[in-house]
N, C-alpha and C positions, 0 to 999 in steps of 0.2 A: 552483498548488501546494497540496498538502494540509498543513495545519499541525495540531499537537497542542497542546492547552491542558489544564492540570491544574485541574479544578474541585473545590473542597472542599465546596460547598453547592449546594442546588437553585437558589438565587438566582444564584450564579456560572454555573451551567449555562444558565440562561435568558438570562443576559447574552451568553454565548458564542453561543448560538443566534440571538439578535437581531442580533449582529454578522455572522454568516454570512448571514442573510437579507438584511441590508442590502447585502452585497457581491455578491449574485446578479444576474446579468444579466436584465433585463426589457425587452420590446419588443413590437412589433406582430406579430400572427400573422393567420391567415386568419379568426379568430373575434373577437379582441379586442386592445386595446393594452397589456394587462398580462400578456402571455404570457411564461412562463419561456423564456429563450434559453440556458439551460444546465441541466445536471443538478445536483442538490443532494444532499450526503451529510451525514449526522450520525451519527458513530460514537462510541459511548462504551463504556468498559470499567470494570468495577467492580474496584477494587484495594485492597489493604490496605497499611498503612505498611511492613509486613514485605516484601511483594512489591516495592514501590517501591525499598526499600533494597537488596534482593538484586539487582535490575536494575542499579542504580548500581554495585554491586560487580562485576557482570559486565562493564560497560563499562570500569571501571578495570582489570580483569583482562586484557581484550583489549589495552588500551593497553600494560600491563606486558609481555605476551608480544611484542607488536610491537617494543618497545624492546629486549627481550632478543635478538630476531632481528637487529635492526640492530647491536647491540653485537657479536654473533658474526660479523657481516659485516665489521666495522671492522678487526679484526686480520688479516682476509683481503683487505685492499685490494690488497696486492701480488699475490695470487692472482687477483683480479678483473682487474687490468691484464694479467697473464700470460694469462688465459683469453681476454680480448678483444683481445689484442695491444697495444692502445694505450688510453690513458685516454679518448680521444675516441669510442671504439666501445662503451664501457660504457653500457648503457641509462641514459637520463637519470633516469628514476624511481628506479632502484636507486642510482645515483651520488648523487643528491640526498639520498636517505635516509641514505646512509652519511655524507655531509658534515654532515648535521644533528647528528651526534655530536661534532662539533668542540667541544672545551671541556668535554665531559661526562665525569665521572669514572666509570670502570667497571673491574671486575676484569679483569686482563690474563691471568689463568690460564684457559685453555680449559675445564679440567675444572670450575672453579668456575662458569663460565657455563653449562655443560651441566647441572650439578646444579640451578642456578637455573631453567633451562628446564623441567626435569622437575617441580620443585616448583610452578612456576606453573601447569603443566598439571594437576597433581593438584588445586590449589586452584580452578581454573576448573571442573573436573569436579564438585567439590563444590558449587559455587555453582549449577551447572546442575541438580544433584540437588535442592538446596533449592528452587529455582524450580518444579520439577515437583511437589514435595511441597506446596508452598503453593498450587499451582493444583488440587491434588487433595484439598483439605480437605474431609472428609465432613461436618464440622459447618457449613461455609460453602462449599457447592459453587458458589455464584455468584462467588466470588473468581476473577479472571482471565477471567470470561465477557465476551464482547463482543456488543453489540447495535448494529446499523446500520440507519438509516432512509435510504431512497433515494427522492427525489422526481424521477422521470424527466420530462424535458421532453417535451411531446407531439409525436407524429409529425405531419408536414404533407404533404399531397399536392400535387404540383406543379400539377395541374389546377385547384386551388382558389385558387392564389396569384394575386393581382392587383397586388401591390407589385413594383417593379423595383429596389428598394434593394439595392445590391451587398452591403453588410454583412449585411442580413437574409437574403439568399440564401446567404451563406457559413455563417451560423449554422444556417439550415434544413438545409443539406446535412450539416453536422457532426452535428447532432442525428439526422437520419435514418440516416446511416452508422453511428453508434454503436448506435442501437436495432436496426438490422439485424444488427450484429455480436453483440449480445446474444441476439437471436432465433436466430441460427445456433448459438451456443454452447448454448442451451436444447435446440434440435433435436438437437444432437450428444449431449447428456446423456441425452435421451429415447431415442435410438437406440443408447446404450451404445457410442459410437464411441471408438476408441483415441486418436484426436487431436481435441482440442477447440481451436477457434481463438481462445483468450483474448487473443492478441497483436494481434488485428485492430483493437482500439480501446482508448483509455485507460480507458473505462468498464469493459469486460470484464476488463482487467488488474487493475483495482482490486477488482472484484467476485469474482475468481477463488476466493480463499479461502472465500468464503461460498456459492459455487455448487457446488464440487467437494469441499468439506470433508466428512469422514465424520461429524464432530460438529457439523455446522451444519444449520439448517433455513431455508428461504426462503419467505416469504409475499408474494404480489402482491395489491395492492388496485387495482382498475381503475375509472376513471370513464367513464361512458357517458352520452349524451344521449338524451332521449326524443323529440327532433324527428325526424320522418320524413325531413327533408332530410339527415340525417346517419346514416341507418340503416346504410349500407354501412360507414362508419367505426366505428360501434358494434359491428357484427358482427365486423369485423377485430380490434377490441380484445378482445372476448370470446374469439375464437379464439386470440389471443396468450396470454391468461390461462390458457385451457384447456391450452395447450401447457406453460406453467410448471407447472401442477398435476400434469401427467403425468410431468414430468422427474424 
């Protein structure tokens, strides 16, 4: 799972990076015994205190709107039963949310609750507008900007594998499949296809905003070997990189 950490200084950021590196899977490959067995991501966003506070307000606003909707459902409990014939047929999720209001004081007047709903909607719209303005600060254009570093695990060719370890084979297959999915997405972008298969792997799902975003740029740094024994692999890597450059 991907987790988020708020770092207030360079030292805290370095500590977070160290924790991430320590949790990364490392194992045997066809080349060495310290091979990355998973992809690594480091994503950081530059924010201001004002931006953080507005985001907190947005979360609170969404919670208030949900509560308001539940309160409007509560007086309609009899209508719910009438609609679904019996209590047992009311969708469990909706019934559970209505039951959550037991013991909570709320206005009984429908007009009051409807007025509250409109007021909350206006408030949330203002919060979203504030967020947009904070992210478009001409004096500080970097606020709200995100940079992500991705260290992709290396592709492995089946013909080069000598180990029969089941776990290593699973890791190798997962790595190769995700890299293939990424390659197909890049091909699709290069060909201006209307459908790009971002859903084909967790890797491409995560990278989607950075690959197809109009305000994003992607750079790939590739490592190749000078040994003639791996000339074919090096050529494949360069071709992959060229494909990214053209996308």
